[in-house]
TIMI-2910 file (N, C-alpha, C, CB; in pm, 1 decimal, decimal comma, always signed):
<rs>
+----------+----------+----------+----------+----------+----------+----------+----------+----------+----------+----------+----------+------+
!      n_x !      n_y !      n_z !     ca_x !     ca_y !     ca_z !      c_x !      c_y !      c_z !     cb_x !     cb_y !     cb_z ! resn !
+----------+----------+----------+----------+----------+----------+----------+----------+----------+----------+----------+----------+------+
!    +77,8 !   -104,3 !    +38,6 !    -11,0 !    -21,7 !     -7,9 !    +78,7 !   +131,1 !     -2,4 !   -154,0 !    -36,0 !    +85,0 !  Met !
!   +228,1 !    +93,7 !    +69,7 !   +257,8 !   +213,4 !    +98,7 !   +353,5 !   +304,3 !    -39,9 !   +335,0 !   +192,1 !   +241,0 !  Lys !
!   +398,0 !   +170,2 !    -97,1 !   +458,8 !   +186,9 !   -245,0 !   +351,3 !   +268,0 !   -361,8 !   +493,0 !    +18,5 !   -305,0 !  Ser !
!   +266,9 !   +239,0 !   -309,9 !   +140,3 !   +260,1 !   -434,3 !    +72,4 !   +431,3 !   -368,9 !    -27,1 !    +82,1 !   -422,2 !  His !
!   +141,9 !   +487,6 !   -276,2 !    +30,4 !   +565,2 !   -208,7 !    -87,6 !   +568,2 !   -173,5 !    +16,1 !   +631,1 !   -240,7 !  Gly !
!   -134,3 !   +456,7 !    -92,2 !   -260,5 !   +435,1 !    -54,8 !   -271,4 !   +423,4 !   +120,5 !   -306,6 !   +302,5 !   -135,7 !  Ile !
!   -327,4 !   +524,9 !   +134,9 !   -301,1 !   +522,4 !   +316,7 !   -420,6 !   +421,5 !   +395,3 !   -327,2 !   +714,2 !   +394,8 !  Arg !
!   -502,6 !   +366,6 !   +320,1 !   -625,6 !   +278,3 !   +383,4 !   -682,6 !   +208,2 !   +280,5 !   -743,5 !   +360,8 !   +454,2 !  Gly !
!   -748,4 !    +62,4 !   +376,5 !   -842,3 !    -10,3 !   +223,1 !   -920,0 !   -110,5 !   +303,5 !   -729,9 !   -110,8 !    +70,5 !  Ala !
!  -1030,4 !    -93,6 !   +225,2 !  -1136,1 !   -210,0 !   +292,2 !  -1113,8 !   -313,4 !   +228,6 !  -1291,7 !   -189,7 !   +285,8 !  Ala !
!  -1166,4 !   -453,3 !   +254,0 !  -1160,7 !   -572,0 !   +219,5 !  -1281,7 !   -623,7 !   +204,3 !  -1092,3 !   -636,4 !   +293,5 !  Leu !
!  -1400,8 !   -711,4 !   +148,3 !  -1429,4 !   -784,8 !   +163,1 !  -1447,3 !   -848,6 !   +117,6 !  -1460,9 !   -782,9 !   +193,2 !  Ala !
!  -1503,7 !  -1031,5 !   +129,7 !  -1551,9 !  -1106,7 !    +18,0 !  -1662,0 !  -1169,1 !    +54,2 !  -1463,2 !  -1197,5 !    -34,3 !  Leu !
!  -1733,9 !  -1236,4 !    -36,1 !  -1878,7 !  -1322,9 !     -5,8 !  -1875,7 !  -1375,6 !    -73,6 !  -2006,1 !  -1287,0 !     +2,1 !  Thr !
!  -1969,1 !  -1506,4 !    -57,1 !  -1966,0 !  -1606,5 !    -69,1 !  -2166,3 !  -1586,2 !    -86,4 !  -1867,4 !  -1688,7 !    +50,0 !  Gly !
!  -2213,2 !  -1588,9 !   -245,2 !  -2341,8 !  -1589,1 !   -284,2 !  -2368,0 !  -1500,0 !   -163,8 !  -2420,7 !  -1733,6 !   -304,6 !  Gly !
!  -2432,4 !  -1532,2 !   -112,9 !  -2533,3 !  -1380,0 !    -12,3 !  -2479,2 !  -1365,3 !   +104,5 !  -2714,8 !  -1402,0 !    +38,4 !  Thr !
!  -2333,0 !  -1456,9 !   +135,9 !  -2280,6 !  -1459,4 !   +292,8 !  -2174,9 !  -1326,6 !   +301,2 !  -2186,6 !  -1626,6 !   +335,4 !  Arg !
!  -2173,8 !  -1302,3 !   +382,6 !  -2046,3 !  -1197,9 !   +422,8 !  -1866,9 !  -1304,9 !   +448,8 !  -2111,7 !  -1103,4 !   +620,2 !  Leu !
!  -1794,2 !  -1321,5 !   +380,5 !  -1690,9 !  -1460,1 !   +427,0 !  -1628,0 !  -1344,7 !   +499,2 !  -1576,6 !  -1574,9 !   +294,0 !  Leu !
!  -1565,7 !  -1239,0 !   +485,2 !  -1478,6 !  -1161,7 !   +523,4 !  -1492,9 !  -1072,1 !   +527,8 !  -1403,4 !  -1160,9 !   +490,8 !  Tyr !
!  -1461,8 !   -956,8 !   +607,9 !  -1412,8 !   -840,5 !   +579,0 !  -1290,8 !   -803,6 !   +655,2 !  -1508,8 !   -752,1 !   +593,6 !  Ala !
!  -1248,0 !   -677,9 !   +635,0 !  -1110,3 !   -640,7 !   +727,1 !  -1057,4 !   -490,8 !   +677,7 !   -969,7 !   -768,6 !   +697,4 !  Gln !
!  -1000,7 !   -429,1 !   +767,2 !   -952,5 !   -274,5 !   +701,5 !   -840,5 !   -284,2 !   +756,0 !  -1031,1 !   -123,3 !   +738,2 !  Gly !
!   -783,4 !   -215,8 !   +642,3 !   -649,3 !   -224,6 !   +680,6 !   -588,2 !    -34,6 !   +654,3 !   -565,0 !   -366,5 !   +565,1 !  Tyr !
!   -471,0 !    -55,6 !   +691,3 !   -447,1 !   +122,8 !   +752,3 !   -267,5 !    +97,5 !   +733,0 !   -519,4 !   +171,4 !   +987,7 !  Thr !
!   -224,7 !   +223,0 !   +660,3 !    -82,9 !   +246,7 !   +727,8 !    -21,2 !   +263,5 !   +832,8 !    -43,6 !   +313,7 !   +704,0 !  Leu !
!    +60,0 !   +211,5 !   +904,5 !    +94,6 !   +208,9 !  +1037,0 !   +145,9 !   +313,8 !  +1118,3 !   +168,8 !   +127,5 !  +1046,5 !  Ala !
!    +94,8 !   +458,9 !  +1072,9 !   +121,3 !   +566,0 !  +1091,4 !    +46,0 !   +640,7 !  +1154,7 !   +145,6 !   +604,4 !  +1009,1 !  Glu !
!    +50,0 !   +729,6 !  +1267,2 !    -49,3 !   +814,5 !  +1382,1 !    -91,6 !   +871,6 !  +1291,3 !     +0,2 !   +912,8 !  +1508,4 !  Ala !
!    -89,8 !   +962,5 !  +1201,9 !   -163,7 !  +1093,5 !  +1146,7 !   -274,4 !   +984,4 !  +1058,2 !    -43,2 !  +1229,5 !  +1031,8 !  Lys !
!   -286,5 !   +874,4 !  +1035,8 !   -389,8 !   +824,8 !   +976,9 !   -488,2 !   +750,9 !  +1017,4 !   -358,2 !   +778,4 !   +905,3 !  Tyr !
!   -633,2 !   +810,2 !  +1030,4 !   -741,8 !   +699,8 !  +1105,0 !   -702,3 !   +568,9 !  +1068,9 !   -905,0 !   +713,5 !  +1058,5 !  Ser !
!   -787,9 !   +476,2 !  +1155,0 !   -786,9 !   +372,4 !  +1114,4 !   -901,4 !   +295,4 !  +1000,0 !   -775,3 !   +327,4 !  +1222,9 !  Ser !
!   -847,7 !   +232,3 !   +916,7 !   -949,5 !   +240,3 !   +848,7 !  -1024,3 !    +60,9 !   +906,9 !   -898,5 !   +277,6 !   +668,6 !  Val !
!  -1171,9 !    +31,4 !   +857,4 !  -1239,2 !    -43,4 !   +916,6 !  -1317,4 !   -104,5 !   +819,4 !  -1298,6 !    +12,2 !  +1013,0 !  Lys !
!  -1402,3 !   -211,0 !   +855,8 !  -1499,2 !   -243,8 !   +709,7 !  -1550,7 !   -177,4 !   +682,2 !  -1588,1 !   -326,7 !   +688,8 !  Pro !
!  -1662,1 !    -90,3 !   +796,4 !  -1726,1 !    -55,6 !   +789,9 !  -1720,1 !    +89,2 !   +719,2 !  -1757,0 !    -87,6 !   +879,7 !  Thr !
!  -1569,1 !   +141,3 !   +695,6 !  -1535,4 !   +278,9 !   +687,6 !  -1599,9 !   +307,5 !   +509,8 !  -1340,1 !   +303,6 !   +721,8 !  Thr !
!  -1668,2 !   +415,5 !   +489,4 !  -1660,2 !   +496,2 !   +365,8 !  -1600,9 !   +528,9 !   +262,3 !  -1662,7 !   +562,3 !   +377,9 !  Leu !
!  -1562,2 !   +492,1 !   +189,0 !  -1452,1 !   +579,6 !    +59,3 !  -1537,1 !   +626,4 !    -43,5 !  -1326,5 !   +473,8 !    -32,2 !  Phe !
!  -1530,8 !   +725,0 !   -115,5 !  -1533,1 !   +804,4 !   -190,1 !  -1529,5 !   +763,8 !   -326,3 !  -1455,8 !   +874,9 !   -157,8 !  Arg !
!  -1619,9 !   +685,9 !   -416,6 !  -1598,5 !   +642,0 !   -600,1 !  -1559,3 !   +738,7 !   -656,3 !  -1725,3 !   +599,8 !   -696,0 !  Leu !
!  -1623,8 !   +853,6 !   -648,7 !  -1640,4 !   +949,3 !   -694,3 !  -1666,2 !   +891,3 !   -895,8 !  -1508,0 !  +1047,7 !   -631,3 !  Ala !
!  -1598,3 !   +952,2 !   -950,6 !  -1622,7 !   +833,8 !  -1139,9 !  -1639,1 !   +696,4 !  -1126,4 !  -1466,9 !   +820,9 !  -1262,9 !  Ser !
!  -1541,8 !   +642,5 !  -1033,6 !  -1542,4 !   +484,1 !  -1035,0 !  -1688,2 !   +420,5 !  -1093,0 !  -1517,1 !   +427,5 !   -870,0 !  Cys !
!  -1801,8 !   +529,3 !  -1038,7 !  -1963,7 !   +462,6 !  -1015,9 !  -1976,3 !   +435,2 !  -1138,3 !  -2100,0 !   +556,7 !   -957,8 !  Ser !
!  -1951,9 !   +514,1 !  -1255,0 !  -1973,7 !   +575,5 !  -1364,1 !  -1937,1 !   +438,6 !  -1425,1 !  -1897,0 !   +715,5 !  -1397,5 !  Lys !
!  -1866,8 !   +310,6 !  -1405,5 !  -1827,6 !   +209,8 !  -1393,6 !  -1946,5 !   +111,4 !  -1386,4 !  -1743,6 !   +215,6 !  -1298,4 !  Ser !
!  -1968,3 !   +117,9 !  -1275,6 !  -2094,9 !     +9,5 !  -1211,2 !  -2217,0 !    +17,4 !  -1255,9 !  -2125,9 !    +22,3 !  -1067,6 !  Phe !
!  -2229,6 !   +184,0 !  -1288,9 !  -2354,0 !   +216,5 !  -1319,8 !  -2377,6 !   +141,4 !  -1493,4 !  -2365,4 !   +397,3 !  -1302,4 !  Ala !
!  -2243,4 !   +206,2 !  -1521,8 !  -2247,9 !   +117,6 !  -1689,3 !  -2278,9 !    -32,4 !  -1754,5 !  -2120,9 !   +119,7 !  -1737,2 !  Ala !
!  -2220,0 !   -120,7 !  -1653,7 !  -2222,1 !   -250,0 !  -1637,2 !  -2366,5 !   -279,0 !  -1570,8 !  -2098,1 !   -294,8 !  -1555,3 !  Val !
!  -2440,4 !   -206,3 !  -1459,4 !  -2563,4 !   -259,1 !  -1446,8 !  -2675,4 !   -265,6 !  -1537,8 !  -2601,2 !   -212,3 !  -1360,7 !  Ala !
!  -2694,5 !   -123,7 !  -1638,4 !  -2762,5 !    -66,5 !  -1753,9 !  -2730,1 !   -142,2 !  -1851,2 !  -2735,2 !    +67,2 !  -1786,1 !  Ala !
!  -2625,1 !   -181,4 !  -1850,2 !  -2604,8 !   -308,9 !  -1977,6 !  -2679,9 !   -430,1 !  -1941,3 !  -2435,7 !   -367,3 !  -1999,4 !  Trp !
!  -2632,9 !   -438,4 !  -1849,2 !  -2707,5 !   -615,5 !  -1794,9 !  -2855,0 !   -605,2 !  -1808,0 !  -2680,3 !   -669,2 !  -1600,2 !  Lys !
!  -2925,8 !   -491,9 !  -1748,4 !  -3038,7 !   -451,7 !  -1771,7 !  -3049,4 !   -479,4 !  -1910,0 !  -3061,0 !   -324,4 !  -1730,9 !  Leu !
!  -3019,6 !   -404,6 !  -2027,0 !  -3036,2 !   -460,3 !  -2132,7 !  -3041,9 !   -591,3 !  -2184,7 !  -2978,8 !   -419,7 !  -2175,3 !  Ile !
!  -2961,6 !   -657,1 !  -2153,4 !  -2937,1 !   -758,1 !  -2201,5 !  -3027,6 !   -872,3 !  -2155,1 !  -2814,9 !   -772,5 !  -2184,4 !  Gln !
!  -3031,5 !   -847,1 !  -2033,3 !  -3139,8 !   -932,2 !  -1946,5 !  -3278,5 !   -880,8 !  -1994,4 !  -3124,2 !   -907,8 !  -1770,1 !  Asp !
!  -3346,2 !   -758,6 !  -1981,5 !  -3503,9 !   -746,0 !  -1979,9 !  -3513,0 !   -628,1 !  -2142,9 !  -3575,4 !   -652,6 !  -1783,1 !  Asp !
!  -3541,3 !   -747,8 !  -2242,0 !  -3594,8 !   -625,2 !  -2392,4 !  -3658,9 !   -533,2 !  -2360,9 !  -3693,5 !   -671,3 !  -2512,1 !  Lys !
!  -3730,6 !   -521,4 !  -2265,2 !  -3810,1 !   -370,6 !  -2268,7 !  -3664,0 !   -241,1 !  -2197,8 !  -3999,2 !   -384,8 !  -2120,5 !  Ser !
!  -3607,6 !   -319,0 !  -2181,5 !  -3519,1 !   -172,1 !  -2127,0 !  -3375,9 !   -140,8 !  -2219,5 !  -3457,2 !   -198,7 !  -1939,5 !  Phe !
!  -3391,8 !    -48,3 !  -2262,2 !  -3294,7 !    +25,8 !  -2414,5 !  -3207,4 !   +145,5 !  -2343,8 !  -3423,5 !   +120,7 !  -2569,3 !  Thr !
!  -3124,9 !   +150,4 !  -2415,4 !  -3031,8 !   +239,8 !  -2378,9 !  -3124,4 !   +393,3 !  -2403,6 !  -2883,4 !   +213,9 !  -2476,4 !  Leu !
!  -3239,7 !   +380,8 !  -2450,8 !  -3282,9 !   +519,4 !  -2466,6 !  -3404,5 !   +520,2 !  -2361,2 !  -3326,9 !   +559,9 !  -2630,6 !  Asp !
!  -3461,3 !   +440,5 !  -2253,0 !  -3485,8 !   +444,7 !  -2168,2 !  -3467,5 !   +555,9 !  -2045,2 !  -3457,7 !   +360,4 !  -2170,1 !  Thr !
!  -3567,2 !   +645,5 !  -2014,8 !  -3507,2 !   +732,1 !  -1910,2 !  -3473,4 !   +668,8 !  -1809,7 !  -3580,7 !   +830,0 !  -1866,0 !  Thr !
!  -3393,9 !   +713,6 !  -1711,3 !  -3313,6 !   +671,4 !  -1544,3 !  -3472,5 !   +723,9 !  -1471,9 !  -3113,2 !   +807,5 !  -1474,1 !  Val !
!  -3535,3 !   +782,5 !  -1465,0 !  -3711,0 !   +830,4 !  -1393,9 !  -3800,0 !   +688,8 !  -1455,9 !  -3804,1 !  +1034,3 !  -1489,8 !  Gln !
!  -3791,8 !   +636,9 !  -1575,9 !  -3847,2 !   +537,5 !  -1622,0 !  -3837,4 !   +418,3 !  -1501,5 !  -3782,1 !   +509,3 !  -1757,6 !  Asp !
!  -3700,0 !   +436,8 !  -1520,5 !  -3638,9 !   +297,8 !  -1466,0 !  -3688,9 !   +311,8 !  -1305,4 !  -3442,8 !   +284,2 !  -1486,3 !  Val !
!  -3659,7 !   +437,6 !  -1221,7 !  -3688,7 !   +473,2 !  -1111,7 !  -3861,3 !   +473,9 !  -1078,2 !  -3618,4 !   +598,1 !  -1103,1 !  Met !
!  -3946,6 !   +500,5 !  -1195,9 !  -4063,3 !   +481,6 !  -1150,9 !  -4153,4 !   +616,6 !  -1155,2 !  -4045,9 !   +424,4 !  -1021,2 !  Gly !
!  -4029,1 !   +716,6 !  -1184,1 !  -4096,4 !   +837,1 !  -1134,2 !  -4192,0 !   +934,0 !  -1238,8 !  -3981,4 !   +921,9 !  -1078,5 !  Leu !
!  -4247,2 !  +1022,3 !  -1211,2 !  -4430,3 !  +1038,6 !  -1298,6 !  -4285,5 !  +1182,7 !  -1339,8 !  -4682,1 !  +1087,7 !  -1158,5 !  Thr !
!  -4342,6 !  +1245,3 !  -1425,2 !  -4310,3 !  +1337,2 !  -1465,7 !  -4286,7 !  +1450,9 !  -1385,6 !  -4374,5 !  +1348,6 !  -1540,9 !  Arg !
!  -4392,4 !  +1494,8 !  -1266,0 !  -4381,0 !  +1576,3 !  -1210,7 !  -4265,7 !  +1585,5 !  -1078,6 !  -4496,6 !  +1589,3 !  -1196,6 !  Ser !
!  -4284,5 !  +1432,9 !  -1041,2 !  -4197,1 !  +1410,5 !   -939,7 !  -4047,8 !  +1411,5 !   -999,7 !  -4235,5 !  +1278,5 !   -869,4 !  Gln !
!  -4013,4 !  +1399,2 !  -1113,3 !  -3921,8 !  +1431,1 !  -1143,7 !  -3845,9 !  +1583,9 !  -1179,2 !  -3931,2 !  +1361,2 !  -1209,1 !  Ala !
!  -3898,8 !  +1604,2 !  -1182,0 !  -3941,6 !  +1803,6 !  -1224,8 !  -3876,9 !  +1900,3 !  -1104,2 !  -4165,3 !  +1850,7 !  -1215,0 !  Ala !
!  -3921,4 !  +1769,9 !   -944,4 !  -3863,7 !  +1810,1 !   -843,8 !  -3710,2 !  +1823,5 !   -799,7 !  -3916,3 !  +1750,4 !   -778,9 !  Leu !
!  -3723,4 !  +1711,9 !   -892,1 !  -3534,1 !  +1735,9 !   -825,6 !  -3439,0 !  +1771,4 !   -950,5 !  -3446,9 !  +1555,7 !   -746,3 !  Ala !
!  -3411,8 !  +1729,4 !  -1047,2 !  -3269,4 !  +1855,5 !  -1141,5 !  -3304,5 !  +2018,7 !  -1123,0 !  -3273,0 !  +1834,9 !  -1366,4 !  Pro !
!  -3197,4 !  +2065,5 !  -1131,3 !  -3168,7 !  +2222,9 !  -1117,2 !  -3258,0 !  +2262,0 !  -1227,6 !  -2999,6 !  +2280,1 !  -1138,0 !  Ala !
!  -3295,1 !  +2196,5 !  -1355,6 !  -3375,3 !  +2295,7 !  -1496,7 !  -3472,2 !  +2170,2 !  -1485,3 !  -3271,8 !  +2334,7 !  -1697,6 !  Ser !
!  -3616,9 !  +2216,4 !  -1455,7 !  -3759,4 !  +2143,1 !  -1518,4 !  -3752,7 !  +2125,0 !  -1661,0 !  -3898,3 !  +2232,0 !  -1494,7 !  Pro !
!  -3685,7 !  +2188,2 !  -1743,6 !  -3681,9 !  +2130,7 !  -1859,2 !  -3548,9 !  +2003,2 !  -1931,6 !  -3689,9 !  +2255,0 !  -1927,5 !  Arg !
!  -3499,7 !  +1980,7 !  -1841,8 !  -3442,3 !  +1880,2 !  -1813,3 !  -3459,2 !  +1762,9 !  -1737,1 !  -3375,4 !  +1914,8 !  -1789,2 !  Cys !
!  -3587,3 !  +1760,1 !  -1674,3 !  -3646,0 !  +1676,2 !  -1553,8 !  -3671,0 !  +1540,0 !  -1653,1 !  -3810,1 !  +1753,7 !  -1466,2 !  Ala !
!  -3714,7 !  +1498,8 !  -1767,1 !  -3751,8 !  +1360,3 !  -1792,7 !  -3642,7 !  +1302,3 !  -1902,5 !  -3911,7 !  +1353,0 !  -1848,4 !  Phe !
!  -3493,1 !  +1395,3 !  -1930,7 !  -3438,0 !  +1379,0 !  -2061,2 !  -3325,2 !  +1289,4 !  -1974,4 !  -3391,2 !  +1531,8 !  -2164,3 !  Ala !
!  -3311,0 !  +1205,7 !  -1901,5 !  -3173,4 !  +1183,9 !  -1833,6 !  -3190,5 !  +1023,7 !  -1913,1 !  -3159,4 !  +1201,2 !  -1621,3 !  Ile !
!  -3122,4 !   +996,3 !  -1980,1 !  -3101,1 !   +833,3 !  -2042,5 !  -2945,3 !   +841,8 !  -2044,1 !  -3177,7 !   +792,6 !  -2226,1 !  Phe !
!  -2996,5 !   +637,9 !  -2032,4 !  -2822,9 !   +576,4 !  -2011,6 !  -2729,8 !   +643,7 !  -2155,9 !  -2818,2 !   +347,8 !  -2023,1 !  Trp !
!  -2776,5 !   +664,8 !  -2233,9 !  -2680,6 !   +680,7 !  -2337,1 !  -2577,6 !   +783,8 !  -2308,1 !  -2746,4 !   +712,2 !  -2459,4 !  Arg !
+----------+----------+----------+----------+----------+----------+----------+----------+----------+----------+----------+----------+------+
</rs>
């Protein structure tokens, strides 16, 4: 971890739906807080990859889901509900997976 500049990490291994192992790792330096299995990390743009894979899996498994399906349709939001969330109401129902 030190050679790659990683101060802390958490590892969790699952088998089916069971948690088999969970451990936090921290560099042994007083200035770093301890990492626990429950420590939250920021994913930043990494979550885009997870969302893209999940969307593609839905497209493959569910023929009614396409890249042109709106995010709001997937979430089951009506146009009036969706208009409350975004900064601009005119783009409220124009968020696509594409």
